[in-house]
PyMOL Python script that loads the backbone (N, CA, C, O; Angstrom):
from pymol import cmd

cmd.read_pdbstr("""\
ATOM      1  N   MET A   1       0.829  -0.884   0.187  1.00  0.00           N
ATOM      2  CA  MET A   1       0.068   0.226   0.194  1.00  0.00           C
ATOM      3  C   MET A   1       1.044   1.280  -0.073  1.00  0.00           C
ATOM      4  O   MET A   1       2.159   1.045   0.393  1.00  0.00           O
ATOM      5  N   ALA A   2       0.900   2.456  -0.748  1.00  0.00           N
ATOM      6  CA  ALA A   2       1.314   3.812  -0.921  1.00  0.00           C
ATOM      7  C   ALA A   2       0.820   4.417   0.339  1.00  0.00           C
ATOM      8  O   ALA A   2      -0.360   4.673   0.581  1.00  0.00           O
ATOM      9  N   ASN A   3       1.637   4.580   0.966  1.00  0.00           N
ATOM     10  CA  ASN A   3       2.360   6.166   1.777  1.00  0.00           C
ATOM     11  C   ASN A   3       0.924   6.981   1.212  1.00  0.00           C
ATOM     12  O   ASN A   3       0.306   6.705   0.184  1.00  0.00           O
ATOM     13  N   PRO A   4       0.600   8.063   2.213  1.00  0.00           N
ATOM     14  CA  PRO A   4      -0.272   9.474   1.385  1.00  0.00           C
ATOM     15  C   PRO A   4       0.998  10.103   1.415  1.00  0.00           C
ATOM     16  O   PRO A   4       1.976   9.874   2.126  1.00  0.00           O
ATOM     17  N   LYS A   5       0.726  11.308   0.117  1.00  0.00           N
ATOM     18  CA  LYS A   5       1.833  12.909   0.239  1.00  0.00           C
ATOM     19  C   LYS A   5       1.153  13.384   0.805  1.00  0.00           C
ATOM     20  O   LYS A   5      -0.020  13.048   0.970  1.00  0.00           O
ATOM     21  N   PHE A   6       1.816  14.471   1.342  1.00  0.00           N
ATOM     22  CA  PHE A   6       1.502  15.578   2.445  1.00  0.00           C
ATOM     23  C   PHE A   6       1.987  17.058   1.335  1.00  0.00           C
ATOM     24  O   PHE A   6       2.824  17.317   0.470  1.00  0.00           O
ATOM     25  N   LEU A   7       0.924  17.675   2.000  1.00  0.00           N
ATOM     26  CA  LEU A   7       1.615  19.245   0.913  1.00  0.00           C
ATOM     27  C   LEU A   7       2.319  19.973   2.433  1.00  0.00           C
ATOM     28  O   LEU A   7       2.018  19.889   3.623  1.00  0.00           O
ATOM     29  N   CYS A   8       3.537  20.799   1.552  1.00  0.00           N
ATOM     30  CA  CYS A   8       4.793  21.260   2.262  1.00  0.00           C
ATOM     31  C   CYS A   8       4.407  22.595   2.619  1.00  0.00           C
ATOM     32  O   CYS A   8       4.294  23.378   1.676  1.00  0.00           O
ATOM     33  N   PRO A   9       4.154  23.072   3.903  1.00  0.00           N
ATOM     34  CA  PRO A   9       4.173  24.620   4.319  1.00  0.00           C
ATOM     35  C   PRO A   9       5.227  25.481   3.579  1.00  0.00           C
ATOM     36  O   PRO A   9       5.213  26.686   3.329  1.00  0.00           O
ATOM     37  N   GLN A  10       6.105  24.567   3.309  1.00  0.00           N
ATOM     38  CA  GLN A  10       7.431  25.629   2.638  1.00  0.00           C
ATOM     39  C   GLN A  10       7.336  26.026   1.329  1.00  0.00           C
ATOM     40  O   GLN A  10       7.363  27.187   0.919  1.00  0.00           O
ATOM     41  N   CYS A  11       7.200  24.797   0.546  1.00  0.00           N
ATOM     42  CA  CYS A  11       7.462  25.129  -1.155  1.00  0.00           C
ATOM     43  C   CYS A  11       6.143  25.001  -1.831  1.00  0.00           C
ATOM     44  O   CYS A  11       5.913  25.362  -2.985  1.00  0.00           O
ATOM     45  N   LYS A  12       5.073  24.309  -0.790  1.00  0.00           N
ATOM     46  CA  LYS A  12       3.639  23.799  -1.516  1.00  0.00           C
ATOM     47  C   LYS A  12       3.624  22.906  -2.744  1.00  0.00           C
ATOM     48  O   LYS A  12       3.121  22.964  -3.867  1.00  0.00           O
ATOM     49  N   GLN A  13       4.197  22.262  -2.232  1.00  0.00           N
ATOM     50  CA  GLN A  13       4.464  20.763  -3.282  1.00  0.00           C
ATOM     51  C   GLN A  13       3.625  19.890  -2.476  1.00  0.00           C
ATOM     52  O   GLN A  13       3.420  20.163  -1.294  1.00  0.00           O
ATOM     53  N   LYS A  14       3.005  18.611  -3.161  1.00  0.00           N
ATOM     54  CA  LYS A  14       2.086  17.818  -2.532  1.00  0.00           C
ATOM     55  C   LYS A  14       3.811  16.705  -2.571  1.00  0.00           C
ATOM     56  O   LYS A  14       3.725  15.742  -3.331  1.00  0.00           O
ATOM     57  N   THR A  15       4.601  16.793  -2.142  1.00  0.00           N
ATOM     58  CA  THR A  15       5.297  15.619  -1.464  1.00  0.00           C
ATOM     59  C   THR A  15       5.795  15.436  -0.001  1.00  0.00           C
ATOM     60  O   THR A  15       6.677  14.578   0.018  1.00  0.00           O
ATOM     61  N   GLY A  16       5.613  15.789   0.848  1.00  0.00           N
ATOM     62  CA  GLY A  16       6.141  15.488   2.035  1.00  0.00           C
ATOM     63  C   GLY A  16       5.598  14.436   2.852  1.00  0.00           C
ATOM     64  O   GLY A  16       4.572  14.658   3.495  1.00  0.00           O
ATOM     65  N   VAL A  17       6.191  13.270   2.905  1.00  0.00           N
ATOM     66  CA  VAL A  17       5.874  12.004   3.671  1.00  0.00           C
ATOM     67  C   VAL A  17       6.268  11.595   5.098  1.00  0.00           C
ATOM     68  O   VAL A  17       7.468  11.722   5.340  1.00  0.00           O
ATOM     69  N   ASN A  18       5.620  11.206   5.927  1.00  0.00           N
ATOM     70  CA  ASN A  18       5.547  10.895   7.536  1.00  0.00           C
ATOM     71  C   ASN A  18       7.358  10.040   7.599  1.00  0.00           C
ATOM     72  O   ASN A  18       7.886   9.166   6.910  1.00  0.00           O
ATOM     73  N   ILE A  19       7.909  11.017   9.022  1.00  0.00           N
ATOM     74  CA  ILE A  19       9.032  10.569   9.420  1.00  0.00           C
ATOM     75  C   ILE A  19       8.345   9.398  10.249  1.00  0.00           C
ATOM     76  O   ILE A  19       7.272   9.529  10.839  1.00  0.00           O
ATOM     77  N   LEU A  20       9.088   8.265  10.215  1.00  0.00           N
ATOM     78  CA  LEU A  20       9.372   7.004  11.479  1.00  0.00           C
ATOM     79  C   LEU A  20      10.435   7.261  12.341  1.00  0.00           C
ATOM     80  O   LEU A  20      11.494   7.762  11.962  1.00  0.00           O
ATOM     81  N   TYR A  21      10.209   6.962  13.394  1.00  0.00           N
ATOM     82  CA  TYR A  21      11.157   7.110  14.279  1.00  0.00           C
ATOM     83  C   TYR A  21      11.041   5.612  14.695  1.00  0.00           C
ATOM     84  O   TYR A  21      10.082   4.971  14.265  1.00  0.00           O
ATOM     85  N   GLY A  22      12.054   4.952  15.589  1.00  0.00           N
ATOM     86  CA  GLY A  22      12.419   3.752  16.003  1.00  0.00           C
ATOM     87  C   GLY A  22      13.164   2.642  15.249  1.00  0.00           C
ATOM     88  O   GLY A  22      13.143   3.096  14.105  1.00  0.00           O
ATOM     89  N   TYR A  23      13.621   1.810  15.202  1.00  0.00           N
ATOM     90  CA  TYR A  23      14.200   1.021  15.168  1.00  0.00           C
ATOM     91  C   TYR A  23      13.356   0.065  13.691  1.00  0.00           C
ATOM     92  O   TYR A  23      12.485  -0.800  13.786  1.00  0.00           O
ATOM     93  N   PRO A  24      14.005   0.620  12.422  1.00  0.00           N
ATOM     94  CA  PRO A  24      13.531   0.358  11.149  1.00  0.00           C
ATOM     95  C   PRO A  24      13.413  -1.295  10.938  1.00  0.00           C
ATOM     96  O   PRO A  24      14.031  -2.210  11.483  1.00  0.00           O
ATOM     97  N   THR A  25      12.248  -1.301   9.806  1.00  0.00           N
ATOM     98  CA  THR A  25      12.022  -3.094   9.532  1.00  0.00           C
ATOM     99  C   THR A  25      12.829  -3.020   8.255  1.00  0.00           C
ATOM    100  O   THR A  25      13.496  -2.093   7.794  1.00  0.00           O
ATOM    101  N   ILE A  26      12.600  -4.205   7.818  1.00  0.00           N
ATOM    102  CA  ILE A  26      13.602  -3.858   6.496  1.00  0.00           C
ATOM    103  C   ILE A  26      12.007  -3.549   5.280  1.00  0.00           C
ATOM    104  O   ILE A  26      12.122  -3.267   4.087  1.00  0.00           O
ATOM    105  N   GLU A  27      11.330  -3.629   5.656  1.00  0.00           N
ATOM    106  CA  GLU A  27       9.947  -2.664   4.340  1.00  0.00           C
ATOM    107  C   GLU A  27      10.569  -1.293   5.215  1.00  0.00           C
ATOM    108  O   GLU A  27      11.726  -0.990   4.924  1.00  0.00           O
ATOM    109  N   ALA A  28      10.135  -0.767   5.869  1.00  0.00           N
ATOM    110  CA  ALA A  28      10.673   0.631   6.005  1.00  0.00           C
ATOM    111  C   ALA A  28      11.752   0.553   5.660  1.00  0.00           C
ATOM    112  O   ALA A  28      11.952   1.701   6.058  1.00  0.00           O
ATOM    113  N   PHE A  29      12.965   0.190   5.161  1.00  0.00           N
ATOM    114  CA  PHE A  29      14.260   0.655   4.634  1.00  0.00           C
ATOM    115  C   PHE A  29      14.209   0.528   3.439  1.00  0.00           C
ATOM    116  O   PHE A  29      15.141   0.979   2.773  1.00  0.00           O
ATOM    117  N   GLU A  30      12.971  -0.207   2.718  1.00  0.00           N
ATOM    118  CA  GLU A  30      12.981  -0.261   1.089  1.00  0.00           C
ATOM    119  C   GLU A  30      11.970   1.031   1.176  1.00  0.00           C
ATOM    120  O   GLU A  30      12.529   1.906   0.515  1.00  0.00           O
ATOM    121  N   GLN A  31      10.562   1.615   1.767  1.00  0.00           N
ATOM    122  CA  GLN A  31      10.192   2.712   1.836  1.00  0.00           C
ATOM    123  C   GLN A  31      10.609   3.618   1.863  1.00  0.00           C
ATOM    124  O   GLN A  31       9.940   4.499   1.321  1.00  0.00           O
ATOM    125  N   SER A  32      11.753   3.975   2.391  1.00  0.00           N
ATOM    126  CA  SER A  32      12.845   5.299   2.844  1.00  0.00           C
ATOM    127  C   SER A  32      13.701   5.542   1.379  1.00  0.00           C
ATOM    128  O   SER A  32      13.876   6.651   0.874  1.00  0.00           O
ATOM    129  N   GLU A  33      14.239   4.117   0.760  1.00  0.00           N
ATOM    130  CA  GLU A  33      14.376   4.123  -0.727  1.00  0.00           C
ATOM    131  C   GLU A  33      13.344   4.467  -1.504  1.00  0.00           C
ATOM    132  O   GLU A  33      13.411   5.481  -2.198  1.00  0.00           O
ATOM    133  N   ARG A  34      12.314   3.715  -1.493  1.00  0.00           N
ATOM    134  CA  ARG A  34      11.051   4.923  -2.465  1.00  0.00           C
ATOM    135  C   ARG A  34      10.710   6.098  -2.357  1.00  0.00           C
ATOM    136  O   ARG A  34       9.781   6.448  -3.084  1.00  0.00           O
ATOM    137  N   ASN A  35      11.268   7.035  -1.509  1.00  0.00           N
ATOM    138  CA  ASN A  35      11.021   8.435  -1.041  1.00  0.00           C
ATOM    139  C   ASN A  35       9.261   8.264  -0.667  1.00  0.00           C
ATOM    140  O   ASN A  35       8.507   9.132  -1.108  1.00  0.00           O
ATOM    141  N   GLU A  36       8.633   6.996   0.239  1.00  0.00           N
ATOM    142  CA  GLU A  36       7.644   7.102   0.765  1.00  0.00           C
ATOM    143  C   GLU A  36       7.865   7.563   2.391  1.00  0.00           C
ATOM    144  O   GLU A  36       7.087   8.359   2.918  1.00  0.00           O
ATOM    145  N   ILE A  37       8.814   7.073   2.993  1.00  0.00           N
ATOM    146  CA  ILE A  37       8.848   7.696   4.180  1.00  0.00           C
ATOM    147  C   ILE A  37       9.788   8.207   4.176  1.00  0.00           C
ATOM    148  O   ILE A  37      10.337   8.299   3.078  1.00  0.00           O
ATOM    149  N   LYS A  38      10.541   8.863   5.483  1.00  0.00           N
ATOM    150  CA  LYS A  38      11.807   9.504   5.799  1.00  0.00           C
ATOM    151  C   LYS A  38      12.147   8.541   7.298  1.00  0.00           C
ATOM    152  O   LYS A  38      11.173   8.464   8.047  1.00  0.00           O
ATOM    153  N   LEU A  39      13.052   8.031   7.637  1.00  0.00           N
ATOM    154  CA  LEU A  39      13.935   7.336   8.541  1.00  0.00           C
ATOM    155  C   LEU A  39      14.458   8.634   9.622  1.00  0.00           C
ATOM    156  O   LEU A  39      15.462   9.231   9.233  1.00  0.00           O
ATOM    157  N   GLY A  40      14.028   8.960  10.542  1.00  0.00           N
ATOM    158  CA  GLY A  40      14.057   9.796  11.876  1.00  0.00           C
ATOM    159  C   GLY A  40      14.809   9.335  12.645  1.00  0.00           C
ATOM    160  O   GLY A  40      15.071  10.058  13.606  1.00  0.00           O
ATOM    161  N   GLY A  41      15.505   7.923  12.580  1.00  0.00           N
ATOM    162  CA  GLY A  41      16.361   7.557  14.031  1.00  0.00           C
ATOM    163  C   GLY A  41      15.780   6.912  14.677  1.00  0.00           C
ATOM    164  O   GLY A  41      14.664   6.568  14.288  1.00  0.00           O
ATOM    165  N   CYS A  42      16.419   6.332  16.312  1.00  0.00           N
ATOM    166  CA  CYS A  42      15.553   5.541  16.967  1.00  0.00           C
ATOM    167  C   CYS A  42      15.814   6.402  18.147  1.00  0.00           C
ATOM    168  O   CYS A  42      15.933   5.638  19.105  1.00  0.00           O
ATOM    169  N   VAL A  43      15.965   7.681  18.545  1.00  0.00           N
ATOM    170  CA  VAL A  43      15.371   8.724  19.396  1.00  0.00           C
ATOM    171  C   VAL A  43      14.183   9.363  19.279  1.00  0.00           C
ATOM    172  O   VAL A  43      14.257  10.021  18.241  1.00  0.00           O
ATOM    173  N   LEU A  44      12.826   9.565  19.934  1.00  0.00           N
ATOM    174  CA  LEU A  44      12.044  10.173  19.935  1.00  0.00           C
ATOM    175  C   LEU A  44      11.794  10.823  21.205  1.00  0.00           C
ATOM    176  O   LEU A  44      11.523  10.390  22.324  1.00  0.00           O
ATOM    177  N   MET A  45      11.992  12.224  20.624  1.00  0.00           N
ATOM    178  CA  MET A  45      11.898  13.411  22.007  1.00  0.00           C
ATOM    179  C   MET A  45      10.655  14.445  21.298  1.00  0.00           C
ATOM    180  O   MET A  45      10.061  14.475  20.220  1.00  0.00           O
ATOM    181  N   LYS A  46      10.647  15.119  22.359  1.00  0.00           N
ATOM    182  CA  LYS A  46       9.475  16.470  22.252  1.00  0.00           C
ATOM    183  C   LYS A  46       9.850  17.119  21.543  1.00  0.00           C
ATOM    184  O   LYS A  46      11.050  17.392  21.570  1.00  0.00           O
ATOM    185  N   GLY A  47       8.900  17.740  20.457  1.00  0.00           N
ATOM    186  CA  GLY A  47       9.476  18.023  19.373  1.00  0.00           C
ATOM    187  C   GLY A  47       9.960  18.320  17.785  1.00  0.00           C
ATOM    188  O   GLY A  47       9.971  19.246  16.973  1.00  0.00           O
ATOM    189  N   GLN A  48      10.390  16.764  17.909  1.00  0.00           N
ATOM    190  CA  GLN A  48      10.749  16.438  16.669  1.00  0.00           C
ATOM    191  C   GLN A  48       9.843  16.585  15.629  1.00  0.00           C
ATOM    192  O   GLN A  48       8.670  16.245  15.784  1.00  0.00           O
ATOM    193  N   PRO A  49      10.306  17.116  14.444  1.00  0.00           N
ATOM    194  CA  PRO A  49       8.988  16.552  13.119  1.00  0.00           C
ATOM    195  C   PRO A  49       8.471  15.577  13.076  1.00  0.00           C
ATOM    196  O   PRO A  49       8.775  14.587  13.742  1.00  0.00           O
ATOM    197  N   GLU A  50       7.556  15.666  12.258  1.00  0.00           N
ATOM    198  CA  GLU A  50       6.768  14.623  11.738  1.00  0.00           C
ATOM    199  C   GLU A  50       6.940  14.284  10.837  1.00  0.00           C
ATOM    200  O   GLU A  50       6.915  13.101  10.497  1.00  0.00           O
ATOM    201  N   ARG A  51       7.208  15.370  10.058  1.00  0.00           N
ATOM    202  CA  ARG A  51       6.801  15.345   8.050  1.00  0.00           C
ATOM    203  C   ARG A  51       8.099  16.148   7.978  1.00  0.00           C
ATOM    204  O   ARG A  51       8.667  17.000   8.661  1.00  0.00           O
ATOM    205  N   HIS A  52       8.351  15.355   6.611  1.00  0.00           N
ATOM    206  CA  HIS A  52       9.812  15.455   5.360  1.00  0.00           C
ATOM    207  C   HIS A  52       8.993  15.667   4.375  1.00  0.00           C
ATOM    208  O   HIS A  52       7.905  15.100   4.283  1.00  0.00           O
ATOM    209  N   CYS A  53       9.582  16.772   3.283  1.00  0.00           N
ATOM    210  CA  CYS A  53       9.397  17.137   2.558  1.00  0.00           C
ATOM    211  C   CYS A  53      10.551  16.882   1.010  1.00  0.00           C
ATOM    212  O   CYS A  53      11.484  17.660   0.808  1.00  0.00           O
ATOM    213  N   THR A  54      10.351  16.085   0.379  1.00  0.00           N
ATOM    214  CA  THR A  54      10.796  15.595  -0.236  1.00  0.00           C
ATOM    215  C   THR A  54      11.615  16.121  -1.443  1.00  0.00           C
ATOM    216  O   THR A  54      12.589  15.598  -1.984  1.00  0.00           O
ATOM    217  N   SER A  55      11.147  16.980  -1.657  1.00  0.00           N
ATOM    218  CA  SER A  55      11.716  18.012  -2.876  1.00  0.00           C
ATOM    219  C   SER A  55      12.490  19.141  -2.299  1.00  0.00           C
ATOM    220  O   SER A  55      13.583  19.396  -2.804  1.00  0.00           O
ATOM    221  N   CYS A  56      11.920  20.062  -0.996  1.00  0.00           N
ATOM    222  CA  CYS A  56      12.794  21.001  -0.458  1.00  0.00           C
ATOM    223  C   CYS A  56      13.298  20.650   0.717  1.00  0.00           C
ATOM    224  O   CYS A  56      13.857  21.546   1.350  1.00  0.00           O
ATOM    225  N   GLU A  57      13.246  19.432   1.250  1.00  0.00           N
ATOM    226  CA  GLU A  57      14.128  18.756   2.516  1.00  0.00           C
ATOM    227  C   GLU A  57      13.520  19.721   3.697  1.00  0.00           C
ATOM    228  O   GLU A  57      14.292  19.826   4.650  1.00  0.00           O
ATOM    229  N   HIS A  58      12.407  20.378   3.810  1.00  0.00           N
ATOM    230  CA  HIS A  58      11.947  21.145   4.921  1.00  0.00           C
ATOM    231  C   HIS A  58      10.842  20.007   6.110  1.00  0.00           C
ATOM    232  O   HIS A  58       9.798  19.425   5.814  1.00  0.00           O
ATOM    233  N   GLU A  59      11.357  20.021   7.042  1.00  0.00           N
ATOM    234  CA  GLU A  59      10.587  18.965   7.908  1.00  0.00           C
ATOM    235  C   GLU A  59       9.579  20.143   8.716  1.00  0.00           C
ATOM    236  O   GLU A  59       9.927  21.319   8.818  1.00  0.00           O
ATOM    237  N   TRP A  60       7.960  19.475   9.398  1.00  0.00           N
ATOM    238  CA  TRP A  60       7.529  19.916  10.489  1.00  0.00           C
ATOM    239  C   TRP A  60       6.580  19.231  10.978  1.00  0.00           C
ATOM    240  O   TRP A  60       5.935  18.381  10.364  1.00  0.00           O
ATOM    241  N   GLN A  61       6.435  19.555  12.110  1.00  0.00           N
ATOM    242  CA  GLN A  61       5.407  19.035  13.043  1.00  0.00           C
ATOM    243  C   GLN A  61       3.857  18.899  12.246  1.00  0.00           C
ATOM    244  O   GLN A  61       3.619  19.574  11.245  1.00  0.00           O
ATOM    245  N   ILE A  62       3.025  18.104  12.731  1.00  0.00           N
ATOM    246  CA  ILE A  62       1.922  17.802  12.470  1.00  0.00           C
ATOM    247  C   ILE A  62       1.185  19.261  13.546  1.00  0.00           C
ATOM    248  O   ILE A  62       1.499  19.211  14.735  1.00  0.00           O
ATOM    249  N   VAL A  63       0.213  20.531  13.073  1.00  0.00           N
ATOM    250  CA  VAL A  63       0.017  20.822  14.494  1.00  0.00           C
ATOM    251  C   VAL A  63      -1.669  20.252  15.029  1.00  0.00           C
ATOM    252  O   VAL A  63      -2.466  20.197  14.092  1.00  0.00           O
ATOM    253  N   ARG A  64      -2.080  19.956  16.038  1.00  0.00           N
ATOM    254  CA  ARG A  64      -2.879  19.075  16.523  1.00  0.00           C
ATOM    255  C   ARG A  64      -3.180  20.208  17.790  1.00  0.00           C
ATOM    256  O   ARG A  64      -2.577  21.255  18.026  1.00  0.00           O
ATOM    257  N   ARG A  65      -4.485  19.515  18.594  1.00  0.00           N
ATOM    258  CA  ARG A  65      -5.320  20.583  19.237  1.00  0.00           C
ATOM    259  C   ARG A  65      -4.380  19.942  20.678  1.00  0.00           C
ATOM    260  O   ARG A  65      -4.260  20.672  21.662  1.00  0.00           O
ATOM    261  N   LYS A  66      -3.852  18.751  20.668  1.00  0.00           N
ATOM    262  CA  LYS A  66      -3.122  18.201  21.939  1.00  0.00           C
ATOM    263  C   LYS A  66      -2.253  17.382  21.500  1.00  0.00           C
ATOM    264  O   LYS A  66      -2.385  16.348  20.846  1.00  0.00           O
ATOM    265  N   PRO A  67      -0.791  18.238  22.152  1.00  0.00           N
ATOM    266  CA  PRO A  67       0.515  16.893  21.576  1.00  0.00           C
ATOM    267  C   PRO A  67       0.334  15.982  22.530  1.00  0.00           C
ATOM    268  O   PRO A  67      -0.270  15.915  23.600  1.00  0.00           O
ATOM    269  N   LEU A  68       1.086  15.218  21.797  1.00  0.00           N
ATOM    270  CA  LEU A  68       1.399  13.733  21.750  1.00  0.00           C
ATOM    271  C   LEU A  68       1.699  12.758  23.658  1.00  0.00           C
ATOM    272  O   LEU A  68       1.483  11.772  24.362  1.00  0.00           O
ATOM    273  N   TRP A  69       2.406  14.241  23.502  1.00  0.00           N
ATOM    274  CA  TRP A  69       3.233  13.874  25.107  1.00  0.00           C
ATOM    275  C   TRP A  69       2.277  14.396  26.341  1.00  0.00           C
ATOM    276  O   TRP A  69       2.541  14.351  27.543  1.00  0.00           O
ATOM    277  N   ASP A  70       1.009  14.939  25.660  1.00  0.00           N
ATOM    278  CA  ASP A  70      -0.109  14.997  26.760  1.00  0.00           C
ATOM    279  C   ASP A  70      -0.640  14.041  26.997  1.00  0.00           C
ATOM    280  O   ASP A  70      -0.967  13.855  28.169  1.00  0.00           O
ATOM    281  N   ILE A  71      -0.878  13.272  26.227  1.00  0.00           N
ATOM    282  CA  ILE A  71      -1.758  12.230  25.964  1.00  0.00           C
ATOM    283  C   ILE A  71      -1.628  10.874  26.479  1.00  0.00           C
ATOM    284  O   ILE A  71      -1.204  10.011  25.710  1.00  0.00           O
ATOM    285  N   PRO A  72      -1.894  10.610  27.509  1.00  0.00           N
ATOM    286  CA  PRO A  72      -1.760   9.207  28.419  1.00  0.00           C
ATOM    287  C   PRO A  72      -0.721   8.227  27.771  1.00  0.00           C
ATOM    288  O   PRO A  72       0.477   8.025  27.971  1.00  0.00           O
ATOM    289  N   GLU A  73      -1.652   7.699  26.917  1.00  0.00           N
ATOM    290  CA  GLU A  73      -1.543   6.702  26.278  1.00  0.00           C
ATOM    291  C   GLU A  73      -0.624   6.297  25.452  1.00  0.00           C
ATOM    292  O   GLU A  73      -0.439   5.156  25.029  1.00  0.00           O
ATOM    293  N   PHE A  74       0.258   7.775  25.109  1.00  0.00           N
ATOM    294  CA  PHE A  74       1.390   8.068  24.504  1.00  0.00           C
ATOM    295  C   PHE A  74       2.588   8.026  25.403  1.00  0.00           C
ATOM    296  O   PHE A  74       2.647   8.825  26.338  1.00  0.00           O
ATOM    297  N   PRO A  75       3.796   6.935  25.141  1.00  0.00           N
ATOM    298  CA  PRO A  75       4.683   6.708  26.179  1.00  0.00           C
ATOM    299  C   PRO A  75       5.620   7.805  25.166  1.00  0.00           C
ATOM    300  O   PRO A  75       5.883   7.844  23.964  1.00  0.00           O
ATOM    301  N   LEU A  76       5.922   8.580  26.260  1.00  0.00           N
ATOM    302  CA  LEU A  76       7.066   9.333  26.014  1.00  0.00           C
ATOM    303  C   LEU A  76       7.904   9.487  27.163  1.00  0.00           C
ATOM    304  O   LEU A  76       8.949  10.132  27.084  1.00  0.00           O
TER     305      LEU A  76
END
""", "prot")
cmd.dss("prot")
cmd.show_as("cartoon", "prot")
cmd.util.cbc("prot")
cmd.orient("prot")
């Protein structure tokens, strides 16, 4: 299944992909090579970007009503 592309707030191209944090699987490496996701490393901290533009390399966070670290089910 193809991953969706998102509108980049900087260059306005629909080439944004999700950033995957944590230890990647073989499938994640393959998706990264196809520019379907961006590998973000093994450490997740507050304030890290969640999307990456494959055109201009801009990275951004998704605007939410409530940050992930304020949700009790989200272990950070």
